[in-house]
N, CA, C and O atoms as CSV, one atom per row, in Angstrom:
chain,resi,resn,atom,element,x,y,z
A,1,MET,N,N,20.273,-62.287,-17.922
A,1,MET,CA,C,20.994,-61.031,-17.773
A,1,MET,C,C,21.122,-60.361,-19.124
A,1,MET,O,O,21.594,-60.967,-20.086
A,2,ARG,N,N,20.712,-59.142,-19.191
A,2,ARG,CA,C,20.763,-58.397,-20.447
A,2,ARG,C,C,21.581,-57.125,-20.230
A,2,ARG,O,O,21.072,-56.112,-19.752
A,3,LEU,N,N,22.827,-57.203,-20.584
A,3,LEU,CA,C,23.753,-56.094,-20.396
A,3,LEU,C,C,23.324,-54.873,-21.195
A,3,LEU,O,O,23.478,-53.743,-20.733
A,4,GLY,N,N,22.793,-55.092,-22.379
A,4,GLY,CA,C,22.432,-53.981,-23.257
A,4,GLY,C,C,21.277,-53.136,-22.778
A,4,GLY,O,O,21.153,-51.985,-23.197
A,5,VAL,N,N,20.417,-53.665,-21.909
A,5,VAL,CA,C,19.247,-52.890,-21.462
A,5,VAL,C,C,19.495,-52.192,-20.140
A,5,VAL,O,O,18.709,-51.331,-19.743
A,6,GLU,N,N,20.564,-52.541,-19.454
A,6,GLU,CA,C,20.879,-51.910,-18.169
A,6,GLU,C,C,21.618,-50.594,-18.406
A,6,GLU,O,O,22.102,-50.322,-19.505
A,7,SER,N,N,21.692,-49.788,-17.353
A,7,SER,CA,C,22.450,-48.545,-17.448
A,7,SER,C,C,23.117,-48.258,-16.115
A,7,SER,O,O,22.740,-48.803,-15.078
A,8,GLY,N,N,24.107,-47.398,-16.167
A,8,GLY,CA,C,24.797,-46.966,-14.960
A,8,GLY,C,C,25.445,-48.106,-14.201
A,8,GLY,O,O,26.036,-49.016,-14.783
A,9,ALA,N,N,25.313,-48.030,-12.853
A,9,ALA,CA,C,25.937,-49.010,-11.973
A,9,ALA,C,C,25.355,-50.408,-12.190
A,9,ALA,O,O,26.073,-51.401,-12.073
A,10,LYS,N,N,24.062,-50.493,-12.503
A,10,LYS,CA,C,23.430,-51.790,-12.746
A,10,LYS,C,C,24.077,-52.496,-13.943
A,10,LYS,O,O,24.241,-53.717,-13.937
A,11,ARG,N,N,24.438,-51.727,-14.958
A,11,ARG,CA,C,25.095,-52.294,-16.132
A,11,ARG,C,C,26.466,-52.867,-15.757
A,11,ARG,O,O,26.843,-53.950,-16.207
A,12,LEU,N,N,27.199,-52.129,-14.932
A,12,LEU,CA,C,28.509,-52.584,-14.482
A,12,LEU,C,C,28.380,-53.853,-13.635
A,12,LEU,O,O,29.156,-54.793,-13.814
A,13,LEU,N,N,27.422,-53.892,-12.727
A,13,LEU,CA,C,27.190,-55.084,-11.916
A,13,LEU,C,C,26.809,-56.275,-12.787
A,13,LEU,O,O,27.259,-57.393,-12.536
A,14,THR,N,N,25.993,-56.050,-13.798
A,14,THR,CA,C,25.609,-57.124,-14.711
A,14,THR,C,C,26.825,-57.659,-15.450
A,14,THR,O,O,26.964,-58.869,-15.629
A,15,LEU,N,N,27.687,-56.780,-15.870
A,15,LEU,CA,C,28.923,-57.199,-16.534
A,15,LEU,C,C,29.752,-58.085,-15.610
A,15,LEU,O,O,30.247,-59.130,-16.032
A,16,PHE,N,N,29.905,-57.669,-14.346
A,16,PHE,CA,C,30.663,-58.477,-13.389
A,16,PHE,C,C,30.010,-59.836,-13.169
A,16,PHE,O,O,30.707,-60.844,-13.051
A,17,GLU,N,N,28.703,-59.875,-13.112
A,17,GLU,CA,C,28.000,-61.152,-12.956
A,17,GLU,C,C,28.276,-62.074,-14.142
A,17,GLU,O,O,28.484,-63.275,-13.967
A,18,ILE,N,N,28.277,-61.518,-15.324
A,18,ILE,CA,C,28.576,-62.306,-16.530
A,18,ILE,C,C,30.010,-62.828,-16.470
A,18,ILE,O,O,30.259,-63.991,-16.789
A,19,LEU,N,N,30.941,-61.991,-16.070
A,19,LEU,CA,C,32.338,-62.403,-15.982
A,19,LEU,C,C,32.523,-63.512,-14.945
A,19,LEU,O,O,33.295,-64.444,-15.168
A,20,VAL,N,N,31.828,-63.419,-13.826
A,20,VAL,CA,C,31.905,-64.475,-12.811
A,20,VAL,C,C,31.378,-65.789,-13.376
A,20,VAL,O,O,31.989,-66.840,-13.184
A,21,LEU,N,N,30.249,-65.730,-14.071
A,21,LEU,CA,C,29.691,-66.944,-14.678
A,21,LEU,C,C,30.657,-67.557,-15.683
A,21,LEU,O,O,30.850,-68.772,-15.703
A,22,LEU,N,N,31.253,-66.730,-16.505
A,22,LEU,CA,C,32.207,-67.227,-17.494
A,22,LEU,C,C,33.431,-67.852,-16.834
A,22,LEU,O,O,33.949,-68.860,-17.316
A,23,SER,N,N,33.892,-67.267,-15.748
A,23,SER,CA,C,35.081,-67.797,-15.080
A,23,SER,C,C,34.815,-69.156,-14.439
A,23,SER,O,O,35.747,-69.934,-14.237
A,24,ARG,N,N,33.557,-69.450,-14.116
A,24,ARG,CA,C,33.192,-70.730,-13.488
A,24,ARG,C,C,32.811,-71.802,-14.502
A,24,ARG,O,O,32.648,-72.966,-14.137
A,25,ASP,N,N,32.668,-71.429,-15.752
A,25,ASP,CA,C,32.215,-72.368,-16.780
A,25,ASP,C,C,33.328,-73.356,-17.116
A,25,ASP,O,O,34.387,-72.959,-17.603
A,26,THR,N,N,33.094,-74.620,-16.861
A,26,THR,CA,C,34.099,-75.651,-17.140
A,26,THR,C,C,33.957,-76.235,-18.543
A,26,THR,O,O,34.820,-76.995,-18.983
A,27,GLN,N,N,32.899,-75.899,-19.240
A,27,GLN,CA,C,32.655,-76.444,-20.578
A,27,GLN,C,C,33.160,-75.521,-21.690
A,27,GLN,O,O,33.102,-75.882,-22.865
A,28,SER,N,N,33.648,-74.347,-21.332
A,28,SER,CA,C,34.051,-73.383,-22.361
A,28,SER,C,C,35.390,-73.782,-22.976
A,28,SER,O,O,36.155,-74.537,-22.376
A,29,ARG,N,N,35.662,-73.280,-24.156
A,29,ARG,CA,C,36.951,-73.487,-24.807
A,29,ARG,C,C,37.336,-72.211,-25.523
A,29,ARG,O,O,36.472,-71.458,-25.971
A,30,THR,N,N,38.617,-71.970,-25.631
A,30,THR,CA,C,39.131,-70.770,-26.269
A,30,THR,C,C,39.011,-70.907,-27.777
A,30,THR,O,O,39.477,-71.884,-28.363
A,31,LEU,N,N,38.390,-69.928,-28.392
A,31,LEU,CA,C,38.258,-69.928,-29.848
A,31,LEU,C,C,39.373,-69.141,-30.512
A,31,LEU,O,O,39.813,-69.476,-31.612
A,32,CYS,N,N,39.828,-68.090,-29.837
A,32,CYS,CA,C,40.849,-67.229,-30.423
A,32,CYS,C,C,41.594,-66.542,-29.290
A,32,CYS,O,O,40.990,-66.161,-28.288
A,33,THR,N,N,42.898,-66.383,-29.443
A,33,THR,CA,C,43.695,-65.683,-28.449
A,33,THR,C,C,44.260,-64.426,-29.070
A,33,THR,O,O,44.161,-64.221,-30.280
A,34,ASN,N,N,44.854,-63.580,-28.238
A,34,ASN,CA,C,45.470,-62.353,-28.739
A,34,ASN,C,C,46.620,-62.639,-29.693
A,34,ASN,O,O,46.934,-61.815,-30.553
A,35,SER,N,N,47.240,-63.780,-29.551
A,35,SER,CA,C,48.385,-64.090,-30.399
A,35,SER,C,C,47.991,-64.728,-31.722
A,35,SER,O,O,48.860,-65.131,-32.494
A,36,TYR,N,N,46.704,-64.824,-31.993
A,36,TYR,CA,C,46.262,-65.408,-33.254
A,36,TYR,C,C,46.792,-64.586,-34.421
A,36,TYR,O,O,46.813,-63.356,-34.378
A,37,SER,N,N,47.207,-65.273,-35.436
A,37,SER,CA,C,47.659,-64.620,-36.656
A,37,SER,C,C,47.348,-65.543,-37.813
A,37,SER,O,O,47.592,-66.748,-37.745
A,38,HIS,N,N,46.805,-64.969,-38.881
A,38,HIS,CA,C,46.536,-65.790,-40.051
A,38,HIS,C,C,47.800,-66.033,-40.862
A,38,HIS,O,O,47.794,-66.807,-41.819
A,39,GLN,N,N,48.883,-65.368,-40.474
A,39,GLN,CA,C,50.134,-65.544,-41.176
A,39,GLN,C,C,51.027,-66.480,-40.363
A,39,GLN,O,O,50.945,-66.490,-39.134
A,40,PRO,N,N,51.863,-67.252,-41.013
A,40,PRO,CA,C,52.761,-68.128,-40.265
A,40,PRO,C,C,53.705,-67.305,-39.397
A,40,PRO,O,O,54.041,-66.170,-39.736
A,41,GLU,N,N,54.130,-67.878,-38.282
A,41,GLU,CA,C,55.043,-67.177,-37.398
A,41,GLU,C,C,56.377,-66.956,-38.091
A,41,GLU,O,O,56.772,-67.714,-38.978
A,42,SER,N,N,57.058,-65.905,-37.669
A,42,SER,CA,C,58.365,-65.600,-38.229
A,42,SER,C,C,59.366,-66.677,-37.864
A,42,SER,O,O,59.343,-67.227,-36.763
A,43,THR,N,N,60.221,-66.958,-38.786
A,43,THR,CA,C,61.275,-67.930,-38.533
A,43,THR,C,C,62.472,-67.223,-37.910
A,43,THR,O,O,62.534,-65.994,-37.871
A,44,VAL,N,N,63.397,-68.002,-37.437
A,44,VAL,CA,C,64.627,-67.442,-36.872
A,44,VAL,C,C,65.332,-66.596,-37.925
A,44,VAL,O,O,65.849,-65.521,-37.621
A,45,GLU,N,N,65.351,-67.079,-39.159
A,45,GLU,CA,C,65.995,-66.338,-40.256
A,45,GLU,C,C,65.298,-65.007,-40.497
A,45,GLU,O,O,65.962,-63.991,-40.706
A,46,GLN,N,N,63.973,-64.999,-40.472
A,46,GLN,CA,C,63.237,-63.749,-40.669
A,46,GLN,C,C,63.532,-62.777,-39.530
A,46,GLN,O,O,63.702,-61.581,-39.766
A,47,ASN,N,N,63.594,-63.274,-38.313
A,47,ASN,CA,C,63.920,-62.410,-37.168
A,47,ASN,C,C,65.324,-61.839,-37.297
A,47,ASN,O,O,65.555,-60.664,-37.012
A,48,ARG,N,N,66.263,-62.679,-37.731
A,48,ARG,CA,C,67.639,-62.203,-37.919
A,48,ARG,C,C,67.686,-61.118,-38.979
A,48,ARG,O,O,68.364,-60.103,-38.823
A,49,ARG,N,N,66.952,-61.350,-40.060
A,49,ARG,CA,C,66.962,-60.397,-41.163
A,49,ARG,C,C,66.294,-59.075,-40.769
A,49,ARG,O,O,66.806,-58.008,-41.107
A,50,ILE,N,N,65.164,-59.129,-40.062
A,50,ILE,CA,C,64.491,-57.877,-39.683
A,50,ILE,C,C,65.351,-57.102,-38.682
A,50,ILE,O,O,65.344,-55.871,-38.678
A,51,ASN,N,N,66.091,-57.822,-37.836
A,51,ASN,CA,C,67.024,-57.145,-36.931
A,51,ASN,C,C,68.133,-56.450,-37.710
A,51,ASN,O,O,68.549,-55.347,-37.357
A,52,GLN,N,N,68.613,-57.101,-38.774
A,52,GLN,CA,C,69.621,-56.482,-39.648
A,52,GLN,C,C,69.066,-55.207,-40.279
A,52,GLN,O,O,69.755,-54.190,-40.358
A,53,VAL,N,N,67.820,-55.275,-40.723
A,53,VAL,CA,C,67.186,-54.116,-41.353
A,53,VAL,C,C,67.150,-52.954,-40.377
A,53,VAL,O,O,67.561,-51.844,-40.716
A,54,TYR,N,N,66.663,-53.199,-39.170
A,54,TYR,CA,C,66.557,-52.115,-38.194
A,54,TYR,C,C,67.926,-51.598,-37.766
A,54,TYR,O,O,68.081,-50.405,-37.507
A,55,HIS,N,N,68.913,-52.474,-37.689
A,55,HIS,CA,C,70.269,-52.013,-37.396
A,55,HIS,C,C,70.752,-51.078,-38.503
A,55,HIS,O,O,71.307,-50.013,-38.234
A,56,TYR,N,N,70.536,-51.490,-39.740
A,56,TYR,CA,C,70.936,-50.661,-40.879
A,56,TYR,C,C,70.202,-49.316,-40.851
A,56,TYR,O,O,70.817,-48.263,-41.021
A,57,LEU,N,N,68.890,-49.360,-40.636
A,57,LEU,CA,C,68.102,-48.116,-40.619
A,57,LEU,C,C,68.544,-47.185,-39.500
A,57,LEU,O,O,68.628,-45.973,-39.695
A,58,ASN,N,N,68.827,-47.746,-38.333
A,58,ASN,CA,C,69.280,-46.902,-37.223
A,58,ASN,C,C,70.624,-46.248,-37.505
A,58,ASN,O,O,70.906,-45.155,-37.014
A,59,GLU,N,N,71.442,-46.915,-38.291
A,59,GLU,CA,C,72.740,-46.354,-38.656
A,59,GLU,C,C,72.649,-45.341,-39.798
A,59,GLU,O,O,73.484,-44.441,-39.889
A,60,HIS,N,N,71.639,-45.476,-40.674
A,60,HIS,CA,C,71.613,-44.695,-41.916
A,60,HIS,C,C,70.370,-43.828,-42.124
A,60,HIS,O,O,70.221,-43.242,-43.196
A,61,PHE,N,N,69.471,-43.724,-41.137
A,61,PHE,CA,C,68.217,-42.997,-41.378
A,61,PHE,C,C,68.429,-41.519,-41.650
A,61,PHE,O,O,67.549,-40.864,-42.207
A,62,ARG,N,N,69.573,-40.984,-41.270
A,62,ARG,CA,C,69.851,-39.560,-41.517
A,62,ARG,C,C,70.250,-39.308,-42.975
A,62,ARG,O,O,70.316,-38.165,-43.427
A,63,GLU,N,N,70.513,-40.395,-43.696
A,63,GLU,CA,C,70.896,-40.316,-45.101
A,63,GLU,C,C,69.695,-40.681,-45.961
A,63,GLU,O,O,68.638,-41.055,-45.453
A,64,SER,N,N,69.874,-40.566,-47.249
A,64,SER,CA,C,68.850,-41.042,-48.171
A,64,SER,C,C,68.938,-42.566,-48.201
A,64,SER,O,O,69.967,-43.124,-48.582
A,65,CYS,N,N,67.862,-43.235,-47.800
A,65,CYS,CA,C,67.845,-44.709,-47.759
A,65,CYS,C,C,66.844,-45.219,-48.785
A,65,CYS,O,O,65.634,-45.090,-48.600
A,66,SER,N,N,67.344,-45.788,-49.844
A,66,SER,CA,C,66.440,-46.341,-50.847
A,66,SER,C,C,66.172,-47.807,-50.531
A,66,SER,O,O,66.940,-48.456,-49.821
A,67,ILE,N,N,65.085,-48.308,-51.063
A,67,ILE,CA,C,64.771,-49.726,-50.893
A,67,ILE,C,C,65.914,-50.569,-51.452
A,67,ILE,O,O,66.284,-51.586,-50.866
A,68,ARG,N,N,66.460,-50.154,-52.565
A,68,ARG,CA,C,67.557,-50.893,-53.199
A,68,ARG,C,C,68.751,-51.021,-52.238
A,68,ARG,O,O,69.324,-52.102,-52.104
A,69,GLU,N,N,69.125,-49.915,-51.569
A,69,GLU,CA,C,70.274,-49.938,-50.660
A,69,GLU,C,C,70.019,-50.838,-49.443
A,69,GLU,O,O,70.877,-51.632,-49.058
A,70,VAL,N,N,68.829,-50.703,-48.844
A,70,VAL,CA,C,68.508,-51.496,-47.657
A,70,VAL,C,C,68.405,-52.977,-48.031
A,70,VAL,O,O,68.888,-53.842,-47.299
A,71,ALA,N,N,67.776,-53.264,-49.169
A,71,ALA,CA,C,67.650,-54.647,-49.624
A,71,ALA,C,C,69.029,-55.264,-49.839
A,71,ALA,O,O,69.269,-56.405,-49.443
A,72,LYS,N,N,69.924,-54.523,-50.456
A,72,LYS,CA,C,71.279,-55.011,-50.697
A,72,LYS,C,C,71.995,-55.291,-49.378
A,72,LYS,O,O,72.739,-56.266,-49.267
A,73,ALA,N,N,71.769,-54.437,-48.379
A,73,ALA,CA,C,72.421,-54.598,-47.074
A,73,ALA,C,C,72.006,-55.888,-46.371
A,73,ALA,O,O,72.751,-56.425,-45.552
A,74,VAL,N,N,70.810,-56.381,-46.698
A,74,VAL,CA,C,70.334,-57.618,-46.056
A,74,VAL,C,C,70.272,-58.790,-47.041
A,74,VAL,O,O,69.699,-59.836,-46.733
A,75,GLY,N,N,70.867,-58.609,-48.229
A,75,GLY,CA,C,70.990,-59.699,-49.187
A,75,GLY,C,C,69.694,-60.103,-49.863
A,75,GLY,O,O,69.444,-61.291,-50.066
A,76,MET,N,N,68.868,-59.130,-50.214
A,76,MET,CA,C,67.593,-59.422,-50.874
A,76,MET,C,C,67.438,-58.538,-52.103
A,76,MET,O,O,68.101,-57.509,-52.226
A,77,SER,N,N,66.564,-58.944,-53.001
A,77,SER,CA,C,66.217,-58.081,-54.129
A,77,SER,C,C,65.265,-57.008,-53.593
A,77,SER,O,O,64.601,-57.234,-52.582
A,78,PRO,N,N,65.186,-55.855,-54.245
A,78,PRO,CA,C,64.274,-54.804,-53.781
A,78,PRO,C,C,62.817,-55.267,-53.690
A,78,PRO,O,O,62.122,-54.914,-52.738
A,79,THR,N,N,62.351,-56.043,-54.656
A,79,THR,CA,C,60.967,-56.520,-54.641
A,79,THR,C,C,60.725,-57.472,-53.483
A,79,THR,O,O,59.734,-57.346,-52.764
A,80,ALA,N,N,61.630,-58.423,-53.305
A,80,ALA,CA,C,61.491,-59.378,-52.201
A,80,ALA,C,C,61.592,-58.661,-50.859
A,80,ALA,O,O,60.848,-58.969,-49.928
A,81,PHE,N,N,62.523,-57.693,-50.759
A,81,PHE,CA,C,62.667,-56.945,-49.517
A,81,PHE,C,C,61.397,-56.166,-49.191
A,81,PHE,O,O,60.928,-56.187,-48.053
A,82,SER,N,N,60.851,-55.488,-50.170
A,82,SER,CA,C,59.641,-54.695,-49.953
A,82,SER,C,C,58.514,-55.566,-49.417
A,82,SER,O,O,57.835,-55.195,-48.459
A,83,ARG,N,N,58.317,-56.719,-50.036
A,83,ARG,CA,C,57.286,-57.668,-49.595
A,83,ARG,C,C,57.575,-58.176,-48.183
A,83,ARG,O,O,56.690,-58.212,-47.328
A,84,PHE,N,N,58.829,-58.565,-47.955
A,84,PHE,CA,C,59.253,-59.074,-46.652
A,84,PHE,C,C,59.041,-58.032,-45.554
A,84,PHE,O,O,58.484,-58.342,-44.501
A,85,PHE,N,N,59.478,-56.817,-45.794
A,85,PHE,CA,C,59.398,-55.777,-44.770
A,85,PHE,C,C,57.945,-55.461,-44.433
A,85,PHE,O,O,57.589,-55.311,-43.265
A,86,ARG,N,N,57.113,-55.362,-45.460
A,86,ARG,CA,C,55.689,-55.088,-45.245
A,86,ARG,C,C,55.031,-56.237,-44.462
A,86,ARG,O,O,54.211,-55.994,-43.576
A,87,HIS,N,N,55.385,-57.461,-44.784
A,87,HIS,CA,C,54.825,-58.630,-44.099
A,87,HIS,C,C,55.238,-58.648,-42.629
A,87,HIS,O,O,54.418,-58.917,-41.751
A,88,GLU,N,N,56.510,-58.362,-42.369
A,88,GLU,CA,C,57.039,-58.446,-41.010
A,88,GLU,C,C,56.647,-57.273,-40.130
A,88,GLU,O,O,56.499,-57.437,-38.919
A,89,THR,N,N,56.476,-56.086,-40.717
A,89,THR,CA,C,56.249,-54.889,-39.898
A,89,THR,C,C,54.866,-54.272,-40.075
A,89,THR,O,O,54.418,-53.494,-39.232
A,90,GLY,N,N,54.194,-54.614,-41.162
A,90,GLY,CA,C,52.892,-54.014,-41.423
A,90,GLY,C,C,52.981,-52.603,-41.977
A,90,GLY,O,O,51.984,-51.882,-42.002
A,91,ARG,N,N,54.151,-52.209,-42.416
A,91,ARG,CA,C,54.327,-50.868,-42.986
A,91,ARG,C,C,55.422,-50.890,-44.037
A,91,ARG,O,O,56.144,-51.875,-44.193
A,92,THR,N,N,55.526,-49.786,-44.751
A,92,THR,CA,C,56.531,-49.682,-45.798
A,92,THR,C,C,57.848,-49.175,-45.213
A,92,THR,O,O,57.896,-48.688,-44.084
A,93,LEU,N,N,58.904,-49.299,-45.998
A,93,LEU,CA,C,60.199,-48.769,-45.581
A,93,LEU,C,C,60.106,-47.268,-45.360
A,93,LEU,O,O,60.662,-46.753,-44.390
A,94,VAL,N,N,59.419,-46.564,-46.234
A,94,VAL,CA,C,59.279,-45.110,-46.104
A,94,VAL,C,C,58.591,-44.755,-44.782
A,94,VAL,O,O,59.009,-43.823,-44.094
A,95,GLU,N,N,57.547,-45.492,-44.431
A,95,GLU,CA,C,56.851,-45.233,-43.165
A,95,GLU,C,C,57.779,-45.466,-41.972
A,95,GLU,O,O,57.748,-44.705,-41.005
A,96,ALA,N,N,58.599,-46.508,-42.038
A,96,ALA,CA,C,59.545,-46.792,-40.962
A,96,ALA,C,C,60.597,-45.688,-40.858
A,96,ALA,O,O,60.953,-45.271,-39.756
A,97,LEU,N,N,61.090,-45.218,-41.993
A,97,LEU,CA,C,62.075,-44.134,-41.986
A,97,LEU,C,C,61.483,-42.854,-41.408
A,97,LEU,O,O,62.137,-42.160,-40.630
A,98,ILE,N,N,60.258,-42.545,-41.784
A,98,ILE,CA,C,59.602,-41.348,-41.253
A,98,ILE,C,C,59.477,-41.453,-39.739
A,98,ILE,O,O,59.734,-40.488,-39.020
A,99,GLU,N,N,59.084,-42.624,-39.261
A,99,GLU,CA,C,58.955,-42.805,-37.811
A,99,GLU,C,C,60.288,-42.594,-37.099
A,99,GLU,O,O,60.338,-41.922,-36.069
A,100,LEU,N,N,61.360,-43.158,-37.635
A,100,LEU,CA,C,62.684,-42.966,-37.042
A,100,LEU,C,C,63.101,-41.505,-37.058
A,100,LEU,O,O,63.602,-40.985,-36.062
A,101,ARG,N,N,62.894,-40.847,-38.185
A,101,ARG,CA,C,63.308,-39.446,-38.313
A,101,ARG,C,C,62.504,-38.524,-37.402
A,101,ARG,O,O,63.067,-37.638,-36.760
A,102,VAL,N,N,61.203,-38.730,-37.345
A,102,VAL,CA,C,60.358,-37.890,-36.485
A,102,VAL,C,C,60.715,-38.125,-35.014
A,102,VAL,O,O,60.774,-37.182,-34.225
A,103,SER,N,N,60.949,-39.374,-34.657
A,103,SER,CA,C,61.331,-39.690,-33.280
A,103,SER,C,C,62.647,-38.993,-32.910
A,103,SER,O,O,62.782,-38.424,-31.827
A,104,TYR,N,N,63.599,-39.052,-33.825
A,104,TYR,CA,C,64.887,-38.399,-33.578
A,104,TYR,C,C,64.720,-36.878,-33.524
A,104,TYR,O,O,65.356,-36.212,-32.707
A,105,ALA,N,N,63.879,-36.338,-34.378
A,105,ALA,CA,C,63.622,-34.898,-34.362
A,105,ALA,C,C,63.012,-34.477,-33.022
A,105,ALA,O,O,63.382,-33.441,-32.469
A,106,CYS,N,N,62.093,-35.265,-32.510
A,106,CYS,CA,C,61.489,-34.970,-31.203
A,106,CYS,C,C,62.548,-34.948,-30.114
A,106,CYS,O,O,62.549,-34.074,-29.247
A,107,LYS,N,N,63.454,-35.924,-30.171
A,107,LYS,CA,C,64.540,-35.980,-29.184
A,107,LYS,C,C,65.405,-34.728,-29.278
A,107,LYS,O,O,65.749,-34.133,-28.257
A,108,LEU,N,N,65.756,-34.329,-30.491
A,108,LEU,CA,C,66.596,-33.142,-30.665
A,108,LEU,C,C,65.866,-31.873,-30.233
A,108,LEU,O,O,66.467,-30.986,-29.626
A,109,LEU,N,N,64.583,-31.785,-30.541
A,109,LEU,CA,C,63.804,-30.611,-30.121
A,109,LEU,C,C,63.761,-30.513,-28.597
A,109,LEU,O,O,63.821,-29.425,-28.023
A,110,ARG,N,N,63.657,-31.670,-27.965
A,110,ARG,CA,C,63.570,-31.706,-26.503
A,110,ARG,C,C,64.922,-31.476,-25.840
A,110,ARG,O,O,65.003,-30.790,-24.821
A,111,ASP,N,N,65.983,-32.044,-26.407
A,111,ASP,CA,C,67.266,-32.096,-25.713
A,111,ASP,C,C,68.318,-31.108,-26.190
A,111,ASP,O,O,69.392,-31.024,-25.594
A,112,THR,N,N,68.038,-30.357,-27.253
A,112,THR,CA,C,69.048,-29.417,-27.760
A,112,THR,C,C,68.437,-28.037,-27.956
A,112,THR,O,O,67.225,-27.850,-27.854
A,113,ASP,N,N,69.304,-27.086,-28.238
A,113,ASP,CA,C,68.863,-25.719,-28.539
A,113,ASP,C,C,68.928,-25.435,-30.038
A,113,ASP,O,O,68.855,-24.276,-30.448
A,114,LYS,N,N,69.063,-26.468,-30.853
A,114,LYS,CA,C,69.144,-26.281,-32.301
A,114,LYS,C,C,67.819,-25.771,-32.827
A,114,LYS,O,O,66.753,-26.071,-32.289
A,115,ASN,N,N,67.914,-24.982,-33.907
A,115,ASN,CA,C,66.662,-24.520,-34.515
A,115,ASN,C,C,66.079,-25.630,-35.374
A,115,ASN,O,O,66.761,-26.601,-35.700
A,116,ILE,N,N,64.845,-25.481,-35.728
A,116,ILE,CA,C,64.125,-26.557,-36.407
A,116,ILE,C,C,64.700,-26.877,-37.789
A,116,ILE,O,O,64.634,-28.026,-38.226
A,117,ALA,N,N,65.255,-25.895,-38.475
A,117,ALA,CA,C,65.869,-26.163,-39.775
A,117,ALA,C,C,67.112,-27.041,-39.611
A,117,ALA,O,O,67.321,-27.972,-40.389
A,118,GLU,N,N,67.937,-26.749,-38.601
A,118,GLU,CA,C,69.112,-27.585,-38.336
A,118,GLU,C,C,68.689,-29.013,-38.004
A,118,GLU,O,O,69.301,-29.979,-38.461
A,119,ILE,N,N,67.639,-29.130,-37.207
A,119,ILE,CA,C,67.144,-30.447,-36.819
A,119,ILE,C,C,66.633,-31.213,-38.033
A,119,ILE,O,O,66.874,-32.413,-38.162
A,120,ALA,N,N,65.934,-30.522,-38.916
A,120,ALA,CA,C,65.421,-31.178,-40.126
A,120,ALA,C,C,66.569,-31.804,-40.917
A,120,ALA,O,O,66.488,-32.964,-41.322
A,121,TYR,N,N,67.616,-31.050,-41.131
A,121,TYR,CA,C,68.754,-31.575,-41.897
A,121,TYR,C,C,69.467,-32.700,-41.152
A,121,TYR,O,O,69.893,-33.678,-41.766
A,122,GLU,N,N,69.598,-32.565,-39.839
A,122,GLU,CA,C,70.272,-33.591,-39.049
A,122,GLU,C,C,69.484,-34.904,-39.030
A,122,GLU,O,O,70.066,-35.975,-38.852
A,123,CYS,N,N,68.177,-34.823,-39.210
A,123,CYS,CA,C,67.327,-36.020,-39.198
A,123,CYS,C,C,67.203,-36.677,-40.561
A,123,CYS,O,O,66.552,-37.713,-40.693
A,124,GLY,N,N,67.822,-36.086,-41.579
A,124,GLY,CA,C,67.789,-36.707,-42.893
A,124,GLY,C,C,66.796,-36.071,-43.856
A,124,GLY,O,O,66.593,-36.579,-44.959
A,125,TYR,N,N,66.178,-34.972,-43.456
A,125,TYR,CA,C,65.250,-34.288,-44.357
A,125,TYR,C,C,66.020,-33.297,-45.205
A,125,TYR,O,O,66.940,-32.637,-44.722
A,126,SER,N,N,65.645,-33.195,-46.463
A,126,SER,CA,C,66.342,-32.279,-47.358
A,126,SER,C,C,65.870,-30.844,-47.181
A,126,SER,O,O,66.543,-29.907,-47.609
A,127,ASN,N,N,64.706,-30.672,-46.548
A,127,ASN,CA,C,64.201,-29.322,-46.296
A,127,ASN,C,C,63.224,-29.325,-45.125
A,127,ASN,O,O,62.733,-30.377,-44.718
A,128,LEU,N,N,62.951,-28.156,-44.594
A,128,LEU,CA,C,62.075,-28.002,-43.441
A,128,LEU,C,C,60.625,-28.399,-43.724
A,128,LEU,O,O,60.013,-29.052,-42.878
A,129,PRO,N,N,60.041,-28.032,-44.885
A,129,PRO,CA,C,58.650,-28.436,-45.134
A,129,PRO,C,C,58.424,-29.953,-45.096
A,129,PRO,O,O,57.346,-30.410,-44.715
A,130,THR,N,N,59.427,-30.724,-45.486
A,130,THR,CA,C,59.273,-32.177,-45.446
A,130,THR,C,C,59.198,-32.674,-44.006
A,130,THR,O,O,58.413,-33.571,-43.696
A,131,LEU,N,N,60.009,-32.094,-43.129
A,131,LEU,CA,C,59.932,-32.449,-41.713
A,131,LEU,C,C,58.562,-32.070,-41.155
A,131,LEU,O,O,57.946,-32.856,-40.436
A,132,ILE,N,N,58.092,-30.892,-41.476
A,132,ILE,CA,C,56.778,-30.438,-40.982
A,132,ILE,C,C,55.682,-31.356,-41.492
A,132,ILE,O,O,54.768,-31.703,-40.743
A,133,ALA,N,N,55.759,-31.754,-42.754
A,133,ALA,CA,C,54.762,-32.679,-43.313
A,133,ALA,C,C,54.810,-34.028,-42.593
A,133,ALA,O,O,53.772,-34.658,-42.394
A,134,SER,N,N,56.001,-34.474,-42.202
A,134,SER,CA,C,56.120,-35.739,-41.462
A,134,SER,C,C,55.458,-35.644,-40.104
A,134,SER,O,O,54.790,-36.583,-39.670
A,135,PHE,N,N,55.635,-34.520,-39.428
A,135,PHE,CA,C,54.976,-34.328,-38.131
A,135,PHE,C,C,53.462,-34.298,-38.296
A,135,PHE,O,O,52.724,-34.767,-37.430
A,136,ALA,N,N,53.009,-33.744,-39.415
A,136,ALA,CA,C,51.577,-33.646,-39.648
A,136,ALA,C,C,50.988,-34.956,-40.193
A,136,ALA,O,O,49.771,-35.107,-40.298
A,137,GLY,N,N,51.872,-35.893,-40.535
A,137,GLY,CA,C,51.399,-37.164,-41.066
A,137,GLY,C,C,51.111,-37.116,-42.542
A,137,GLY,O,O,50.445,-38.006,-43.071
A,138,ASP,N,N,51.601,-36.089,-43.226
A,138,ASP,CA,C,51.339,-35.944,-44.666
A,138,ASP,C,C,52.432,-36.529,-45.548
A,138,ASP,O,O,52.246,-36.683,-46.755
A,139,ALA,N,N,53.579,-36.858,-44.945
A,139,ALA,CA,C,54.688,-37.358,-45.757
A,139,ALA,C,C,54.583,-38.860,-45.906
A,139,ALA,O,O,54.142,-39.561,-44.995
A,140,ALA,N,N,54.990,-39.342,-47.057
A,140,ALA,CA,C,55.021,-40.801,-47.262
A,140,ALA,C,C,55.964,-41.140,-48.378
A,140,ALA,O,O,56.133,-42.314,-48.708
């Protein structure tokens, strides 16, 4: 069976035939699963700490949130916090704050009659162009 040389419905049927053969194979073994990670799994302490971070961010994202302030809130040095947060979330604190602020701005745009400048300030932006840049993906 050569899936790459078939086309249209024949290609789809060939794929199904391959899947049936694979499902009947008793000699196969799993090499990798979706949960594979080259990094060690998070510990209970890491989960507790990342939950603290998100609780803090949800309470303070409308304000200026520096790495120093967030790190202090969870009992870490700024350098250790930055490394920890990036490891646990795959993004920086600034990226997480932008996501929270943009999400909140979307909610306000949808659910209120406030103008966009009011929404920008309510979401923690110091000016309207910064909010617009966040929507465009230019802010970091």
